[in-house]
C-alpha positions in Angstrom: -13.6 20.5 -9.0 -17.4 20.3 -9.0 -20.0 18.1 -8.1 -21.5 16.4 -11.4 -24.2 14.6 -12.2 -23.4 11.0 -12.2 -25.5 10.4 -15.1 -23.2 12.2 -16.8 -20.5 10.3 -16.3 -22.3 6.9 -15.8 -24.8 6.8 -18.6 -26.7 3.1 -17.5 -28.6 2.8 -14.7 -26.9 -0.8 -14.6 -23.3 1.1 -14.2 -24.2 3.1 -11.7 -25.5 -0.2 -10.0 -22.3 -1.9 -10.1 -20.4 1.8 -8.8 -22.9 1.2 -5.9 -22.4 -2.4 -5.4 -18.0 -1.3 -5.6 -17.7 -3.6 -8.8 -17.3 -0.8 -10.9 -14.9 1.7 -10.0 -13.5 2.8 -13.2 -15.3 3.6 -16.8 -13.5 4.5 -20.2 -15.6 7.0 -21.8 -14.9 8.5 -25.7 -14.5 12.1 -24.0 -13.8 13.5 -20.6 -17.0 13.8 -18.8 -15.3 15.0 -15.7 -12.1 16.0 -14.3 -10.0 15.2 -11.5 -11.4 16.6 -7.7 -15.0 16.2 -9.5 -17.5 14.4 -7.2 -20.8 13.1 -8.0 -23.2 11.1 -5.7 -25.9 8.0 -6.0 -28.5 7.2 -3.8 -26.4 9.4 -1.2 -23.4 8.0 -1.4 -20.3 10.4 -2.7 -17.8 9.2 -5.4 -14.7 11.4 -5.9 -13.1 11.6 -9.5 -9.6 10.1 -8.9 -7.9 10.0 -12.4 -9.0 11.2 -15.8 -6.4 9.7 -18.5 -6.9 9.4 -22.4 -5.7 6.0 -23.5 -5.3 3.6 -26.3 -7.7 0.7 -26.4 -4.9 -1.6 -27.1 -3.5 -0.4 -23.4 -6.9 -1.8 -21.3 -5.8 -5.0 -19.3 -7.5 -8.1 -17.7 -8.2 -5.4 -14.5 -9.0 -2.5 -16.5 -12.2 -4.9 -17.6 -12.6 -6.2 -14.0 -12.3 -2.5 -13.0 -15.5 -2.0 -15.3 -17.9 -4.9 -14.3 -16.3 -7.3 -17.2 -15.0 -10.7 -16.4 -12.1 -10.4 -18.2 -10.7 -8.3 -21.0 -12.5 -10.7 -24.0 -15.6 -10.3 -22.3 -15.0 -6.4 -22.1 -14.1 -5.9 -25.5 -17.6 -8.1 -26.7 -19.3 -5.7 -24.8 -17.6 -2.2 -26.0 -18.2 -3.7 -29.7 -22.2 -4.7 -29.1 -22.7 -1.5 -27.4 -21.3 0.5 -29.8 -21.9 -1.3 -33.0 -17.9 -1.2 -34.0 -14.8 -3.4 -34.3 -12.4 -3.1 -31.3 -9.6 -1.1 -32.8 -6.1 -1.3 -30.3 -5.4 2.5 -31.4 -8.6 4.1 -30.7 -8.8 6.4 -27.9 -11.2 6.6 -25.0 -10.7 8.4 -21.4 -10.7 6.4 -18.3 -12.2 8.1 -15.7 -11.4 6.1 -11.9 -13.4 6.7 -9.0 -13.6 6.2 -5.6 -16.4 6.1 -2.6 -15.4 9.2 -0.3 -15.8 8.6 3.5 
């Protein structure tokens, strides 16, 4: 367990704002950027990483997409393709980082 820089896990200010608002509760990244039990802070609010799991993109669901701030899986896929400049590949792997606000 470590205290990590929020920007290392959540690279965009828009994502960090979504976390603060409770709209983003997980993020898939290409590699692990945290481990379970790590904590991070955004503007005085503390969060804990509760799960880090490698998954195939084909396993991502509408619920996952909403947890990352997208309306549904189609919108999430479109955002990922636009952001990364690549086509979605169901067999590609990514690491899901789930986190929650600490009291």
